CHARMM-style PDB file with segment names, atoms N, HN, CA, C and O in Angstrom:
ATOM      1  N   MET     1      -4.474  35.022   4.595  1.00  0.00      PROA
ATOM      2  CA  MET     1      -5.240  34.291   5.572  1.00  0.00      PROA
ATOM      3  C   MET     1      -4.510  34.309   6.906  1.00  0.00      PROA
ATOM      4  O   MET     1      -3.299  34.094   6.948  1.00  0.00      PROA
ATOM      5  N   PRO     2      -5.212  34.557   7.975  1.00  0.00      PROA
ATOM      6  CA  PRO     2      -4.551  34.548   9.282  1.00  0.00      PROA
ATOM      7  C   PRO     2      -4.230  33.114   9.705  1.00  0.00      PROA
ATOM      8  O   PRO     2      -4.982  32.177   9.438  1.00  0.00      PROA
ATOM      9  N   THR     3      -3.112  32.986  10.359  1.00  0.00      PROA
ATOM     10  HN  THR     3      -2.501  33.747  10.576  1.00  0.00      PROA
ATOM     11  CA  THR     3      -2.736  31.658  10.840  1.00  0.00      PROA
ATOM     12  C   THR     3      -3.463  31.360  12.136  1.00  0.00      PROA
ATOM     13  O   THR     3      -3.824  32.266  12.887  1.00  0.00      PROA
ATOM     14  N   SER     4      -3.667  30.100  12.384  1.00  0.00      PROA
ATOM     15  HN  SER     4      -3.373  29.364  11.775  1.00  0.00      PROA
ATOM     16  CA  SER     4      -4.367  29.674  13.589  1.00  0.00      PROA
ATOM     17  C   SER     4      -3.411  29.728  14.774  1.00  0.00      PROA
ATOM     18  O   SER     4      -2.288  29.231  14.689  1.00  0.00      PROA
ATOM     19  N   THR     5      -3.845  30.321  15.863  1.00  0.00      PROA
ATOM     20  HN  THR     5      -4.757  30.725  15.932  1.00  0.00      PROA
ATOM     21  CA  THR     5      -2.991  30.412  17.045  1.00  0.00      PROA
ATOM     22  C   THR     5      -3.360  29.360  18.078  1.00  0.00      PROA
ATOM     23  O   THR     5      -2.767  29.321  19.156  1.00  0.00      PROA
ATOM     24  N   THR     6      -4.315  28.519  17.770  1.00  0.00      PROA
ATOM     25  HN  THR     6      -4.796  28.551  16.894  1.00  0.00      PROA
ATOM     26  CA  THR     6      -4.711  27.484  18.704  1.00  0.00      PROA
ATOM     27  C   THR     6      -4.096  26.149  18.309  1.00  0.00      PROA
ATOM     28  O   THR     6      -3.817  25.900  17.137  1.00  0.00      PROA
ATOM     29  N   ASN     7      -3.895  25.313  19.286  1.00  0.00      PROA
ATOM     30  HN  ASN     7      -4.122  25.516  20.238  1.00  0.00      PROA
ATOM     31  CA  ASN     7      -3.317  23.990  19.038  1.00  0.00      PROA
ATOM     32  C   ASN     7      -4.370  22.895  19.056  1.00  0.00      PROA
ATOM     33  O   ASN     7      -4.023  21.716  19.130  1.00  0.00      PROA
ATOM     34  N   ARG     8      -5.637  23.249  18.991  1.00  0.00      PROA
ATOM     35  HN  ARG     8      -5.919  24.207  18.931  1.00  0.00      PROA
ATOM     36  CA  ARG     8      -6.704  22.250  19.048  1.00  0.00      PROA
ATOM     37  C   ARG     8      -6.630  21.226  17.917  1.00  0.00      PROA
ATOM     38  O   ARG     8      -6.806  20.038  18.184  1.00  0.00      PROA
ATOM     39  N   PRO     9      -6.381  21.623  16.673  1.00  0.00      PROA
ATOM     40  CA  PRO     9      -6.277  20.591  15.624  1.00  0.00      PROA
ATOM     41  C   PRO     9      -5.130  19.617  15.883  1.00  0.00      PROA
ATOM     42  O   PRO     9      -5.250  18.423  15.608  1.00  0.00      PROA
ATOM     43  N   PHE    10      -4.025  20.126  16.408  1.00  0.00      PROA
ATOM     44  HN  PHE    10      -3.927  21.096  16.631  1.00  0.00      PROA
ATOM     45  CA  PHE    10      -2.894  19.242  16.717  1.00  0.00      PROA
ATOM     46  C   PHE    10      -3.265  18.243  17.801  1.00  0.00      PROA
ATOM     47  O   PHE    10      -2.991  17.051  17.664  1.00  0.00      PROA
ATOM     48  N   TYR    11      -3.883  18.712  18.871  1.00  0.00      PROA
ATOM     49  HN  TYR    11      -4.106  19.680  18.983  1.00  0.00      PROA
ATOM     50  CA  TYR    11      -4.254  17.816  19.965  1.00  0.00      PROA
ATOM     51  C   TYR    11      -5.306  16.800  19.526  1.00  0.00      PROA
ATOM     52  O   TYR    11      -5.262  15.644  19.946  1.00  0.00      PROA
ATOM     53  N   ALA    12      -6.237  17.216  18.700  1.00  0.00      PROA
ATOM     54  HN  ALA    12      -6.274  18.155  18.360  1.00  0.00      PROA
ATOM     55  CA  ALA    12      -7.243  16.285  18.193  1.00  0.00      PROA
ATOM     56  C   ALA    12      -6.600  15.221  17.303  1.00  0.00      PROA
ATOM     57  O   ALA    12      -6.911  14.036  17.420  1.00  0.00      PROA
ATOM     58  N   ALA    13      -5.714  15.645  16.425  1.00  0.00      PROA
ATOM     59  HN  ALA    13      -5.461  16.608  16.330  1.00  0.00      PROA
ATOM     60  CA  ALA    13      -5.040  14.699  15.533  1.00  0.00      PROA
ATOM     61  C   ALA    13      -4.125  13.770  16.322  1.00  0.00      PROA
ATOM     62  O   ALA    13      -4.062  12.573  16.039  1.00  0.00      PROA
ATOM     63  N   PHE    14      -3.422  14.308  17.303  1.00  0.00      PROA
ATOM     64  HN  PHE    14      -3.473  15.280  17.533  1.00  0.00      PROA
ATOM     65  CA  PHE    14      -2.525  13.490  18.116  1.00  0.00      PROA
ATOM     66  C   PHE    14      -3.313  12.426  18.875  1.00  0.00      PROA
ATOM     67  O   PHE    14      -2.895  11.270  18.938  1.00  0.00      PROA
ATOM     68  N   THR    15      -4.440  12.809  19.446  1.00  0.00      PROA
ATOM     69  HN  THR    15      -4.779  13.748  19.395  1.00  0.00      PROA
ATOM     70  CA  THR    15      -5.267  11.860  20.181  1.00  0.00      PROA
ATOM     71  C   THR    15      -5.809  10.783  19.265  1.00  0.00      PROA
ATOM     72  O   THR    15      -5.799   9.604  19.618  1.00  0.00      PROA
ATOM     73  N   LEU    16      -6.279  11.170  18.101  1.00  0.00      PROA
ATOM     74  HN  LEU    16      -6.287  12.128  17.814  1.00  0.00      PROA
ATOM     75  CA  LEU    16      -6.807  10.206  17.142  1.00  0.00      PROA
ATOM     76  C   LEU    16      -5.736   9.227  16.683  1.00  0.00      PROA
ATOM     77  O   LEU    16      -5.978   8.022  16.631  1.00  0.00      PROA
ATOM     78  N   VAL    17      -4.556   9.734  16.351  1.00  0.00      PROA
ATOM     79  HN  VAL    17      -4.359  10.713  16.393  1.00  0.00      PROA
ATOM     80  CA  VAL    17      -3.470   8.867  15.902  1.00  0.00      PROA
ATOM     81  C   VAL    17      -3.032   7.933  17.020  1.00  0.00      PROA
ATOM     82  O   VAL    17      -2.757   6.758  16.776  1.00  0.00      PROA
ATOM     83  N   PHE    18      -2.965   8.446  18.244  1.00  0.00      PROA
ATOM     84  HN  PHE    18      -3.188   9.400  18.442  1.00  0.00      PROA
ATOM     85  CA  PHE    18      -2.574   7.616  19.374  1.00  0.00      PROA
ATOM     86  C   PHE    18      -3.557   6.469  19.586  1.00  0.00      PROA
ATOM     87  O   PHE    18      -3.146   5.327  19.795  1.00  0.00      PROA
ATOM     88  N   VAL    19      -4.825   6.762  19.534  1.00  0.00      PROA
ATOM     89  HN  VAL    19      -5.159   7.689  19.364  1.00  0.00      PROA
ATOM     90  CA  VAL    19      -5.852   5.731  19.748  1.00  0.00      PROA
ATOM     91  C   VAL    19      -5.817   4.689  18.637  1.00  0.00      PROA
ATOM     92  O   VAL    19      -5.926   3.492  18.906  1.00  0.00      PROA
ATOM     93  N   VAL    20      -5.667   5.129  17.401  1.00  0.00      PROA
ATOM     94  HN  VAL    20      -5.579   6.100  17.182  1.00  0.00      PROA
ATOM     95  CA  VAL    20      -5.637   4.187  16.281  1.00  0.00      PROA
ATOM     96  C   VAL    20      -4.414   3.286  16.371  1.00  0.00      PROA
ATOM     97  O   VAL    20      -4.528   2.081  16.151  1.00  0.00      PROA
ATOM     98  N   HSD    21      -3.259   3.833  16.686  1.00  0.00      PROA
ATOM     99  HN  HSD    21      -3.166   4.812  16.865  1.00  0.00      PROA
ATOM    100  CA  HSD    21      -2.052   3.014  16.818  1.00  0.00      PROA
ATOM    101  C   HSD    21      -2.135   2.096  18.030  1.00  0.00      PROA
ATOM    102  O   HSD    21      -1.615   0.981  18.008  1.00  0.00      PROA
ATOM    103  N   TYR    22      -2.783   2.564  19.076  1.00  0.00      PROA
ATOM    104  HN  TYR    22      -3.206   3.471  19.093  1.00  0.00      PROA
ATOM    105  CA  TYR    22      -2.974   1.720  20.258  1.00  0.00      PROA
ATOM    106  C   TYR    22      -3.860   0.525  19.921  1.00  0.00      PROA
ATOM    107  O   TYR    22      -3.588  -0.595  20.355  1.00  0.00      PROA
ATOM    108  N   LEU    23      -4.916   0.760  19.150  1.00  0.00      PROA
ATOM    109  HN  LEU    23      -5.137   1.670  18.798  1.00  0.00      PROA
ATOM    110  CA  LEU    23      -5.780  -0.338  18.735  1.00  0.00      PROA
ATOM    111  C   LEU    23      -5.059  -1.287  17.772  1.00  0.00      PROA
ATOM    112  O   LEU    23      -5.275  -2.498  17.820  1.00  0.00      PROA
ATOM    113  N   LEU    24      -4.217  -0.751  16.909  1.00  0.00      PROA
ATOM    114  HN  LEU    24      -4.042   0.233  16.870  1.00  0.00      PROA
ATOM    115  CA  LEU    24      -3.437  -1.606  16.011  1.00  0.00      PROA
ATOM    116  C   LEU    24      -2.433  -2.460  16.784  1.00  0.00      PROA
ATOM    117  O   LEU    24      -2.098  -3.565  16.357  1.00  0.00      PROA
ATOM    118  N   ALA    25      -1.956  -1.953  17.912  1.00  0.00      PROA
ATOM    119  HN  ALA    25      -2.229  -1.056  18.259  1.00  0.00      PROA
ATOM    120  CA  ALA    25      -1.012  -2.715  18.720  1.00  0.00      PROA
ATOM    121  C   ALA    25      -1.674  -3.971  19.283  1.00  0.00      PROA
ATOM    122  O   ALA    25      -0.996  -4.972  19.511  1.00  0.00      PROA
ATOM    123  N   PHE    26      -2.985  -3.933  19.510  1.00  0.00      PROA
ATOM    124  HN  PHE    26      -3.536  -3.120  19.325  1.00  0.00      PROA
ATOM    125  CA  PHE    26      -3.676  -5.125  19.985  1.00  0.00      PROA
ATOM    126  C   PHE    26      -3.695  -6.229  18.939  1.00  0.00      PROA
ATOM    127  O   PHE    26      -3.829  -7.401  19.291  1.00  0.00      PROA
ATOM    128  N   LEU    27      -3.567  -5.890  17.680  1.00  0.00      PROA
ATOM    129  HN  LEU    27      -3.459  -4.938  17.394  1.00  0.00      PROA
ATOM    130  CA  LEU    27      -3.526  -6.909  16.639  1.00  0.00      PROA
ATOM    131  C   LEU    27      -2.237  -7.710  16.678  1.00  0.00      PROA
ATOM    132  O   LEU    27      -2.175  -8.805  16.117  1.00  0.00      PROA
ATOM    133  N   HSD    28      -1.203  -7.184  17.331  1.00  0.00      PROA
ATOM    134  HN  HSD    28      -1.253  -6.295  17.786  1.00  0.00      PROA
ATOM    135  CA  HSD    28       0.076  -7.885  17.435  1.00  0.00      PROA
ATOM    136  C   HSD    28       0.108  -8.857  18.602  1.00  0.00      PROA
ATOM    137  O   HSD    28       1.115  -9.536  18.797  1.00  0.00      PROA
ATOM    138  N   THR    29      -0.955  -8.945  19.381  1.00  0.00      PROA
ATOM    139  HN  THR    29      -1.773  -8.393  19.224  1.00  0.00      PROA
ATOM    140  CA  THR    29      -0.990  -9.863  20.518  1.00  0.00      PROA
ATOM    141  C   THR    29      -1.261 -11.280  20.033  1.00  0.00      PROA
ATOM    142  O   THR    29      -1.834 -11.472  18.960  1.00  0.00      PROA
ATOM    143  N   PRO    30      -0.851 -12.275  20.818  1.00  0.00      PROA
ATOM    144  CA  PRO    30      -1.068 -13.666  20.398  1.00  0.00      PROA
ATOM    145  C   PRO    30      -2.532 -14.051  20.240  1.00  0.00      PROA
ATOM    146  O   PRO    30      -2.838 -15.042  19.576  1.00  0.00      PROA
ATOM    147  N   ALA    31      -3.440 -13.290  20.836  1.00  0.00      PROA
ATOM    148  HN  ALA    31      -3.192 -12.486  21.376  1.00  0.00      PROA
ATOM    149  CA  ALA    31      -4.857 -13.617  20.698  1.00  0.00      PROA
ATOM    150  C   ALA    31      -5.391 -13.278  19.303  1.00  0.00      PROA
ATOM    151  O   ALA    31      -6.274 -13.972  18.799  1.00  0.00      PROA
ATOM    152  N   PHE    32      -4.874 -12.234  18.683  1.00  0.00      PROA
ATOM    153  HN  PHE    32      -4.156 -11.671  19.092  1.00  0.00      PROA
ATOM    154  CA  PHE    32      -5.402 -11.774  17.388  1.00  0.00      PROA
ATOM    155  C   PHE    32      -4.513 -12.104  16.198  1.00  0.00      PROA
ATOM    156  O   PHE    32      -5.019 -12.360  15.106  1.00  0.00      PROA
ATOM    157  N   LEU    33      -3.216 -12.103  16.386  1.00  0.00      PROA
ATOM    158  HN  LEU    33      -2.805 -11.896  17.274  1.00  0.00      PROA
ATOM    159  CA  LEU    33      -2.298 -12.261  15.251  1.00  0.00      PROA
ATOM    160  C   LEU    33      -2.497 -13.565  14.493  1.00  0.00      PROA
ATOM    161  O   LEU    33      -2.501 -13.532  13.262  1.00  0.00      PROA
ATOM    162  N   PRO    34      -2.666 -14.722  15.153  1.00  0.00      PROA
ATOM    163  CA  PRO    34      -2.895 -15.947  14.358  1.00  0.00      PROA
ATOM    164  C   PRO    34      -4.208 -15.923  13.580  1.00  0.00      PROA
ATOM    165  O   PRO    34      -4.293 -16.521  12.507  1.00  0.00      PROA
ATOM    166  N   ARG    35      -5.222 -15.252  14.094  1.00  0.00      PROA
ATOM    167  HN  ARG    35      -5.153 -14.766  14.965  1.00  0.00      PROA
ATOM    168  CA  ARG    35      -6.515 -15.202  13.395  1.00  0.00      PROA
ATOM    169  C   ARG    35      -6.473 -14.265  12.200  1.00  0.00      PROA
ATOM    170  O   ARG    35      -7.016 -14.569  11.137  1.00  0.00      PROA
ATOM    171  N   VAL    36      -5.825 -13.129  12.384  1.00  0.00      PROA
ATOM    172  HN  VAL    36      -5.384 -12.882  13.247  1.00  0.00      PROA
ATOM    173  CA  VAL    36      -5.834 -12.096  11.346  1.00  0.00      PROA
ATOM    174  C   VAL    36      -4.733 -12.333  10.329  1.00  0.00      PROA
ATOM    175  O   VAL    36      -4.971 -12.232   9.125  1.00  0.00      PROA
ATOM    176  N   GLY    37      -3.560 -12.639  10.786  1.00  0.00      PROA
ATOM    177  HN  GLY    37      -3.367 -12.721  11.764  1.00  0.00      PROA
ATOM    178  CA  GLY    37      -2.417 -12.863   9.908  1.00  0.00      PROA
ATOM    179  C   GLY    37      -1.457 -11.685   9.924  1.00  0.00      PROA
ATOM    180  O   GLY    37      -1.860 -10.533  10.078  1.00  0.00      PROA
ATOM    181  N   VAL    38      -0.193 -11.998   9.763  1.00  0.00      PROA
ATOM    182  HN  VAL    38       0.134 -12.934   9.638  1.00  0.00      PROA
ATOM    183  CA  VAL    38       0.852 -10.974   9.808  1.00  0.00      PROA
ATOM    184  C   VAL    38       0.710  -9.999   8.645  1.00  0.00      PROA
ATOM    185  O   VAL    38       0.905  -8.797   8.824  1.00  0.00      PROA
ATOM    186  N   HSD    39       0.379 -10.491   7.469  1.00  0.00      PROA
ATOM    187  HN  HSD    39       0.221 -11.468   7.324  1.00  0.00      PROA
ATOM    188  CA  HSD    39       0.296  -9.620   6.291  1.00  0.00      PROA
ATOM    189  C   HSD    39      -0.824  -8.599   6.440  1.00  0.00      PROA
ATOM    190  O   HSD    39      -0.677  -7.464   5.985  1.00  0.00      PROA
ATOM    191  N   VAL    40      -1.932  -8.967   7.059  1.00  0.00      PROA
ATOM    192  HN  VAL    40      -2.052  -9.889   7.428  1.00  0.00      PROA
ATOM    193  CA  VAL    40      -3.043  -8.027   7.251  1.00  0.00      PROA
ATOM    194  C   VAL    40      -2.663  -6.946   8.258  1.00  0.00      PROA
ATOM    195  O   VAL    40      -2.962  -5.769   8.058  1.00  0.00      PROA
ATOM    196  N   VAL    41      -2.006  -7.352   9.338  1.00  0.00      PROA
ATOM    197  HN  VAL    41      -1.763  -8.309   9.501  1.00  0.00      PROA
ATOM    198  CA  VAL    41      -1.583  -6.386  10.357  1.00  0.00      PROA
ATOM    199  C   VAL    41      -0.562  -5.415   9.785  1.00  0.00      PROA
ATOM    200  O   VAL    41      -0.627  -4.215  10.050  1.00  0.00      PROA
ATOM    201  N   ALA    42       0.384  -5.932   8.997  1.00  0.00      PROA
ATOM    202  HN  ALA    42       0.436  -6.908   8.781  1.00  0.00      PROA
ATOM    203  CA  ALA    42       1.395  -5.058   8.391  1.00  0.00      PROA
ATOM    204  C   ALA    42       0.755  -4.091   7.395  1.00  0.00      PROA
ATOM    205  O   ALA    42       1.120  -2.916   7.347  1.00  0.00      PROA
ATOM    206  N   TYR    43      -0.198  -4.582   6.600  1.00  0.00      PROA
ATOM    207  HN  TYR    43      -0.495  -5.536   6.639  1.00  0.00      PROA
ATOM    208  CA  TYR    43      -0.856  -3.729   5.619  1.00  0.00      PROA
ATOM    209  C   TYR    43      -1.700  -2.653   6.302  1.00  0.00      PROA
ATOM    210  O   TYR    43      -1.692  -1.503   5.864  1.00  0.00      PROA
ATOM    211  N   LEU    44      -2.421  -2.999   7.358  1.00  0.00      PROA
ATOM    212  HN  LEU    44      -2.427  -3.934   7.714  1.00  0.00      PROA
ATOM    213  CA  LEU    44      -3.190  -2.007   8.106  1.00  0.00      PROA
ATOM    214  C   LEU    44      -2.277  -0.956   8.732  1.00  0.00      PROA
ATOM    215  O   LEU    44      -2.601   0.232   8.738  1.00  0.00      PROA
ATOM    216  N   GLY    45      -1.143  -1.393   9.256  1.00  0.00      PROA
ATOM    217  HN  GLY    45      -0.880  -2.357   9.252  1.00  0.00      PROA
ATOM    218  CA  GLY    45      -0.179  -0.439   9.811  1.00  0.00      PROA
ATOM    219  C   GLY    45       0.340   0.516   8.752  1.00  0.00      PROA
ATOM    220  O   GLY    45       0.512   1.708   9.007  1.00  0.00      PROA
ATOM    221  N   LEU    46       0.590  -0.016   7.556  1.00  0.00      PROA
ATOM    222  HN  LEU    46       0.450  -0.984   7.348  1.00  0.00      PROA
ATOM    223  CA  LEU    46       1.047   0.833   6.455  1.00  0.00      PROA
ATOM    224  C   LEU    46      -0.005   1.859   6.062  1.00  0.00      PROA
ATOM    225  O   LEU    46       0.313   3.030   5.857  1.00  0.00      PROA
ATOM    226  N   LEU    47      -1.255   1.426   5.956  1.00  0.00      PROA
ATOM    227  HN  LEU    47      -1.514   0.474   6.122  1.00  0.00      PROA
ATOM    228  CA  LEU    47      -2.328   2.351   5.587  1.00  0.00      PROA
ATOM    229  C   LEU    47      -2.526   3.439   6.636  1.00  0.00      PROA
ATOM    230  O   LEU    47      -2.739   4.603   6.298  1.00  0.00      PROA
ATOM    231  N   VAL    48      -2.456   3.059   7.901  1.00  0.00      PROA
ATOM    232  HN  VAL    48      -2.283   2.113   8.176  1.00  0.00      PROA
ATOM    233  CA  VAL    48      -2.604   4.048   8.971  1.00  0.00      PROA
ATOM    234  C   VAL    48      -1.427   5.015   8.968  1.00  0.00      PROA
ATOM    235  O   VAL    48      -1.610   6.216   9.165  1.00  0.00      PROA
ATOM    236  N   ALA    49      -0.226   4.502   8.747  1.00  0.00      PROA
ATOM    237  HN  ALA    49      -0.077   3.526   8.586  1.00  0.00      PROA
ATOM    238  CA  ALA    49       0.951   5.371   8.718  1.00  0.00      PROA
ATOM    239  C   ALA    49       0.884   6.359   7.553  1.00  0.00      PROA
ATOM    240  O   ALA    49       1.192   7.538   7.724  1.00  0.00      PROA
ATOM    241  N   LEU    50       0.487   5.891   6.384  1.00  0.00      PROA
ATOM    242  HN  LEU    50       0.236   4.933   6.245  1.00  0.00      PROA
ATOM    243  CA  LEU    50       0.354   6.799   5.238  1.00  0.00      PROA
ATOM    244  C   LEU    50      -0.737   7.836   5.467  1.00  0.00      PROA
ATOM    245  O   LEU    50      -0.571   9.008   5.130  1.00  0.00      PROA
ATOM    246  N   GLY    51      -1.839   7.404   6.035  1.00  0.00      PROA
ATOM    247  HN  GLY    51      -1.974   6.451   6.309  1.00  0.00      PROA
ATOM    248  CA  GLY    51      -2.908   8.344   6.362  1.00  0.00      PROA
ATOM    249  C   GLY    51      -2.468   9.376   7.372  1.00  0.00      PROA
ATOM    250  O   GLY    51      -2.857  10.541   7.285  1.00  0.00      PROA
ATOM    251  N   THR    52      -1.655   8.955   8.336  1.00  0.00      PROA
ATOM    252  HN  THR    52      -1.340   8.009   8.406  1.00  0.00      PROA
ATOM    253  CA  THR    52      -1.125   9.880   9.335  1.00  0.00      PROA
ATOM    254  C   THR    52      -0.200  10.906   8.705  1.00  0.00      PROA
ATOM    255  O   THR    52      -0.270  12.094   9.022  1.00  0.00      PROA
ATOM    256  N   VAL    53       0.664  10.448   7.815  1.00  0.00      PROA
ATOM    257  HN  VAL    53       0.721   9.483   7.558  1.00  0.00      PROA
ATOM    258  CA  VAL    53       1.602  11.368   7.155  1.00  0.00      PROA
ATOM    259  C   VAL    53       0.850  12.393   6.318  1.00  0.00      PROA
ATOM    260  O   VAL    53       1.106  13.593   6.425  1.00  0.00      PROA
ATOM    261  N   PHE    54      -0.069  11.931   5.493  1.00  0.00      PROA
ATOM    262  HN  PHE    54      -0.277  10.957   5.406  1.00  0.00      PROA
ATOM    263  CA  PHE    54      -0.800  12.869   4.645  1.00  0.00      PROA
ATOM    264  C   PHE    54      -1.754  13.742   5.446  1.00  0.00      PROA
ATOM    265  O   PHE    54      -2.001  14.889   5.074  1.00  0.00      PROA
ATOM    266  N   GLY    55      -2.292  13.215   6.538  1.00  0.00      PROA
ATOM    267  HN  GLY    55      -2.091  12.283   6.840  1.00  0.00      PROA
ATOM    268  CA  GLY    55      -3.106  14.062   7.427  1.00  0.00      PROA
ATOM    269  C   GLY    55      -2.283  15.164   8.063  1.00  0.00      PROA
ATOM    270  O   GLY    55      -2.749  16.297   8.179  1.00  0.00      PROA
ATOM    271  N   GLY    56      -1.063  14.847   8.476  1.00  0.00      PROA
ATOM    272  HN  GLY    56      -0.684  13.927   8.382  1.00  0.00      PROA
ATOM    273  CA  GLY    56      -0.177  15.864   9.028  1.00  0.00      PROA
ATOM    274  C   GLY    56       0.212  16.907   7.994  1.00  0.00      PROA
ATOM    275  O   GLY    56       0.263  18.098   8.299  1.00  0.00      PROA
ATOM    276  N   LEU    57       0.485  16.469   6.785  1.00  0.00      PROA
ATOM    277  HN  LEU    57       0.443  15.502   6.537  1.00  0.00      PROA
ATOM    278  CA  LEU    57       0.816  17.412   5.718  1.00  0.00      PROA
ATOM    279  C   LEU    57      -0.372  18.322   5.407  1.00  0.00      PROA
ATOM    280  O   LEU    57      -0.199  19.512   5.141  1.00  0.00      PROA
ATOM    281  N   ALA    58      -1.571  17.757   5.443  1.00  0.00      PROA
ATOM    282  HN  ALA    58      -1.711  16.791   5.659  1.00  0.00      PROA
ATOM    283  CA  ALA    58      -2.759  18.577   5.186  1.00  0.00      PROA
ATOM    284  C   ALA    58      -2.992  19.562   6.321  1.00  0.00      PROA
ATOM    285  O   ALA    58      -3.442  20.684   6.090  1.00  0.00      PROA
ATOM    286  N   LEU    59      -2.688  19.150   7.539  1.00  0.00      PROA
ATOM    287  HN  LEU    59      -2.322  18.238   7.727  1.00  0.00      PROA
ATOM    288  CA  LEU    59      -2.840  20.033   8.686  1.00  0.00      PROA
ATOM    289  C   LEU    59      -1.895  21.234   8.594  1.00  0.00      PROA
ATOM    290  O   LEU    59      -2.228  22.335   9.032  1.00  0.00      PROA
ATOM    291  N   TRP    60      -0.721  21.004   8.021  1.00  0.00      PROA
ATOM    292  HN  TRP    60      -0.450  20.109   7.665  1.00  0.00      PROA
ATOM    293  CA  TRP    60       0.253  22.090   7.845  1.00  0.00      PROA
ATOM    294  C   TRP    60       0.075  22.840   6.542  1.00  0.00      PROA
ATOM    295  O   TRP    60       0.879  23.717   6.226  1.00  0.00      PROA
ATOM    296  N   ASP    61      -0.941  22.525   5.787  1.00  0.00      PROA
ATOM    297  HN  ASP    61      -1.594  21.813   6.043  1.00  0.00      PROA
ATOM    298  CA  ASP    61      -1.212  23.135   4.474  1.00  0.00      PROA
ATOM    299  C   ASP    61      -0.065  22.908   3.491  1.00  0.00      PROA
ATOM    300  O   ASP    61       0.241  23.775   2.672  1.00  0.00      PROA
ATOM    301  N   ALA    62       0.554  21.756   3.577  1.00  0.00      PROA
ATOM    302  HN  ALA    62       0.305  21.052   4.243  1.00  0.00      PROA
ATOM    303  CA  ALA    62       1.668  21.438   2.680  1.00  0.00      PROA
ATOM    304  C   ALA    62       1.187  20.747   1.410  1.00  0.00      PROA
ATOM    305  O   ALA    62       1.984  20.522   0.499  1.00  0.00      PROA
ATOM    306  N   LEU    63      -0.077  20.411   1.326  1.00  0.00      PROA
ATOM    307  HN  LEU    63      -0.725  20.594   2.065  1.00  0.00      PROA
ATOM    308  CA  LEU    63      -0.591  19.706   0.163  1.00  0.00      PROA
ATOM    309  C   LEU    63      -1.314  20.610  -0.815  1.00  0.00      PROA
ATOM    310  O   LEU    63      -1.852  20.134  -1.815  1.00  0.00      PROA
ATOM    311  N   SER    64      -1.334  21.892  -0.546  1.00  0.00      PROA
ATOM    312  HN  SER    64      -0.898  22.278   0.266  1.00  0.00      PROA
ATOM    313  CA  SER    64      -2.073  22.788  -1.432  1.00  0.00      PROA
ATOM    314  C   SER    64      -1.248  23.280  -2.589  1.00  0.00      PROA
ATOM    315  OT1 SER    64      -1.742  24.045  -3.418  1.00  0.00      PROA
TER     316      SER     64
END
């Protein structure tokens, strides 16, 4: 199989991860943290981080 010479998947994934982490950062503000709770914010961060790691591995074809 020929390898991809374009960086479009990387830029798309980077933008998506940046936006998701940016939105998660708003949960750490005093306006949202007391309503949501620390445990929910930490768990969401963990799920996003794991999804990011496995998404990166899939992008590199390391999961096949």
